[in-house]
C-alpha positions in Angstrom: 0.0 -0.1 0.2 1.2 3.7 -1.1 1.1 6.0 1.8 0.6 9.3 0.6 1.3 12.7 2.2 -0.7 14.8 3.2 -1.4 18.4 4.2 -2.6 21.0 6.7 -6.0 21.6 5.4 -6.8 17.6 4.7 -6.4 17.9 9.2 -8.8 20.7 9.2 -11.1 19.4 7.2 -10.3 16.0 8.9 -12.1 18.5 12.3 -15.1 20.0 10.2 -15.7 16.4 9.9 -15.7 15.4 14.0 -17.7 19.1 14.6 -20.9 17.4 12.4 -20.2 14.2 14.0 -20.2 12.7 10.9 -16.2 11.1 12.1 -16.7 7.6 13.6 -12.5 6.3 15.3 -12.2 3.0 16.9 -11.3 -0.2 15.0 -14.3 -2.2 16.1 -16.2 1.2 14.9 -15.3 1.9 11.4 -15.6 -2.2 10.8 -19.5 -2.1 12.0 -19.8 1.3 10.0 -17.5 -0.3 6.7 -19.2 -3.4 7.6 -23.6 -1.7 7.6 -23.3 0.5 4.8 -22.8 3.8 6.4 -19.4 4.5 5.4 -17.9 6.5 2.9 -14.8 6.2 3.3 -11.5 5.0 5.5 -8.0 6.7 6.6 -6.2 4.2 8.0 -3.2 5.8 9.5 0.8 4.7 7.7 1.8 3.4 11.4 -0.9 0.6 11.8 -0.2 -2.6 11.7 0.4 -4.3 8.7 -2.6 -6.9 9.5 -4.8 -3.7 10.1 -3.7 -2.7 7.1 -4.4 -5.5 5.5 -8.3 -6.4 7.3 -8.9 -3.0 6.4 -8.2 -3.1 2.9 -9.7 -6.2 3.0 -13.5 -4.8 4.2 -12.5 -1.7 2.0 -12.5 -2.9 -1.0 -15.6 -5.1 -0.7 -17.9 -2.7 0.2 -16.5 -0.5 -2.6 -14.9 2.5 0.8 -12.4 4.9 -0.4 -9.5 4.1 1.7 -6.7 7.0 2.1 -3.5 6.0 4.1 -1.7 8.5 5.3 -0.6 10.4 8.9 0.5 9.2 11.9 -1.9 8.1 14.9 -0.7 11.2 17.2 -1.6 13.1 13.8 -4.9 11.9 13.2 -6.0 11.5 16.6 -4.9 15.4 17.6 -6.8 16.3 13.7 -10.4 15.3 15.4 -9.3 16.8 19.2 -9.1 13.1 20.4 -6.1 10.8 21.5 -4.3 9.0 18.8 -6.6 6.8 16.3 -5.3 4.2 13.8 -7.9 4.2 11.9 -10.6 6.7 11.3 -14.1 6.7 9.2 -15.8 9.5 7.3 -19.4 9.3 7.5 -21.1 11.3 4.8 -20.6 12.3 1.0 -20.0 15.0 1.0 -17.2 15.5 3.1 -15.8 12.3 1.8 -15.6 14.5 -1.8 -13.7 17.1 -0.4 -11.6 15.4 1.5 -10.6 12.7 -1.4 -10.0 16.1 -3.5 -7.9 17.9 -0.9 -6.2 14.1 -1.3 -6.2 14.7 -5.0 -4.5 17.9 -5.4 -1.6 17.2 -3.6 -1.0 14.5 -5.1 -1.1 15.1 -8.5 -0.6 19.2 -7.8 -2.4 21.9 -9.2 -6.0 22.5 -9.1 -8.5 20.1 -9.4 -8.3 20.3 -13.0 -4.9 19.0 -12.9 -3.6 22.5 -14.0 -0.3 24.2 -11.2 -1.0 27.1 -11.1 0.6 30.3 -11.8 2.4 32.6 -9.4 
């Protein structure tokens, strides 16, 4: 699995998701929400064990939920105002789209059309 670098705006969006009540954290609750079809995006810490990554990767693939591996456990937890978190699930489509857009812009550079903006 490739780990994607993510900027501060991504973590700010996670904080907004938490304030809106659209984030679930912890392996058991995340797995339950993925299986029930409520999950829209899975975010896993880059520090997660291989077994955790494999488990959530398989589950995400089977339930057709996109997954991002990024950030430290400490950074993910701090973004949502909690202690270290290894797995987060986003429950809202709009927040999922914003987070994926942010991740895509950082990964590929440029604006939503993939073009670099002039300085």
